[in-house]
C-alpha positions, 0 to 999 in steps of 0.5 A: 739793834740796827735796822737793815737798809736794803738798796733798791734798783736804780730808778727814775721817779717823776713827781707830777705835782712836784711843787705841791703841798704833799710833795713839799711836806712828805714826798721830798723829805721822805726821799731825802731820808732814804738817801741819807739812809743809803737806800737810793742807789747812785744812779737814781734820779727824781724829776719834779713836774708841775705847771709852775714856770721854774728851772732845775736850779729853782726847783733844787732851791725849792726842794732844799727849803722843803727839807729845811722845813719838814726834814726833821732831824735830817734837815741840817745834813748839808753834806748829804743835801748837796748830793741829793739835790744833784739828783733833782731835775724839773720840767714845767708841764701841762697835763692836758696839753703838749708843753713839757712832754718832749723835755720830760721824755729827754730826761728818761733813761733806759734800763731804769725802773720808771715810776710816776707819782700822780700827786695831783687832783684825781681829775688829772689822772686820766690825762696824765696816763694818756700823755705818758702813753702817747709820748712813749714814756712807759713800758711794761715795767713802769709804775704809777702811784695815785693818791686818795681820794680815789673817787668820791663814790662808786661811779667815779671810782669805776671811772678812774679805774677805767681811765687808768686801765686803758693804759696800765695793767693792774700790776702797774697801778699803786693806789697809796694809803699812807696808813698802810705804811705805818710800822705798827699797821704792818705789825698787825699781820706779824702779831696775828700770823706770827704768834701762836698766842693770838691766832687761835683766839682771834675770832668771835668765840673769844673776842667780845668786840673791837674798837678802831679809833683815829682821833685828831686835835686839829680842825679842817683849817685850810682844807675847809672847801674840800672837807665840806664836800667830803666829810669824815666818812669819805675822807677817813672811814672809806679808806684808812679805817676800812684798811685797818678793819680789813687787816684785823678781820682778814683770814690768813692768806696762803702766803705773804704775797700782794694778791694773796693778802689783798684777796683776803682783804677784799673778802672782808669788805664784801662780808660787811653788813649794811649799817642801820641808821641807829648804828651811826653817829655823826658830829660837827665840832663847836667853836672853842679855845682851839679855834672856830666851829666846823661851820665857820671853818668851811664857811657854810652856816648850814653845812650837814657834813660830818667832822666826826663819825662813829659806827657799829659794823658787823662782819658776816663770816664764820670768824666774826659773826656776832662780834661788833666792830666799833669805828670812830674818827673825828677832828678837834677831839681831846687828843691825837691818837690812832689805836685799835683795841681788841677786847676779849670776852669775860671768863665763863666762870671766875673762881674769885667770886664777884669782883669787877669786870676784868678783861684782857685787852690788846691795844695797838697804838699806831700813833703816837708812841707806836707799840702794843699793850696787852692788859692782863689780870693779876693779884693786887700786891699786899695782904687782905685777900685775893683782890684782882687788878689789871696791869699792862704788858707794854711794848713801845717799839722805841723802848723794846727795840731801841731808836734804830730798831724801832725804825721810825721811817715815815709811811711815805718813805716806805711806800715809795720804796715799795713802789720801786721794788714792785711790791704791791702788798700795802697798796689797794687794788682796783676791785678793793676800792670799788667794793669799799665804795659799794658798801659806803655809798648806801650809808651816805645816800641814806643820811642825805635822803633822811636829811640827817643833821650832825650832832654838835660836840665841844672842841677838845672833847671825845665827840658827841654824847650820842656816840657814848650811847652807841656802845652803852646800848650794848653795855659797852664803853669806848676806850679813852681818847688819850695820847 
């Protein structure tokens, strides 16, 4: 099966922070991959804009090096690389001054989609928006892309929203969360709303509980200063895991339309219960073979910032009342995996007598090896009576659809092309971000008020022992962290 590539309209894309780490690792290699796939039209151009003193030839060399290091299987496509680099320009610019803005304006062309990617610190979002407006670089059809963290609490999120709203309509603002660009995340909606098999069962009458796990094997590394001010709650739960929860819990939108989808996600966030302190477990990894401890990596022997968090969350609406959602994420864990497990209830009555618990579980693998597994109960082969055993109906995208059909497009590639198309379905809306912070702030403020100290856990483990007890109190167990 060959995936269909649909070209986008001609565009000018300006990457503010065009020499930064995100541009080098994700944005530029992603654009090159779309170019190789034939999705970038011949008229498309990309402009890097940053503080560094560099000319266009220097920037093209920088882009070539980034693709050689992070381009993967396309890194050696020298024929396409030469043509791609000809699309590149560079402007040395000052976000808070006048340097470079006239030169940037001279590179913009009429009758093109104009997109501006703010791959910079959030403190510069308002300055860039103001300068773009002052120099007449935008029109009603222009788009801006802003990266997380979108604020660090409700007050700062509202301030950022106000800064952007002064110059751009909500329909022009694309708040990017790369998790929503993953193929399997989007398939959540297809599985739920495209199959009669699942939608009638997708409620508290049939679902016992839902687990969402995002586990990483790496520590904070060079991000120690940032992470010690953020922690797993701000860095992962408030955005990535929240978005996964919304897609699992949302009601069917009236149509597959950006605002219809985001309206339903917003309803979920507003239906989240306040989380009791005994329903939260926070942790910090200890030193191990994998590297130094969290406190050593953030250079703070008294840090109370969490590298791990597990939570039990309730959703107070008709569909999910009484069905708990268990979320966990952490660094320096046993394996790298992102998974959602929908655990269905036991049979009301088993005709096979008292045997061990057998449940249907729908497991959705976001990474690695994207795909889905549905656990079903069958008879164990062989004589000796009716012995039941659980087996998986397994669908790996690569196996089921072939390498082309699986379409291992990076999330950033897909989302950038959605920006050019003007499709906001996979981007967060301003009121959605504020609602998420309104739910998150009391949790963070609570453990600061109580002086909570994170529990330690061994590097390479599945997290703190207390997280096991979080589910054990409800006579449930976590699914194994496994790649």
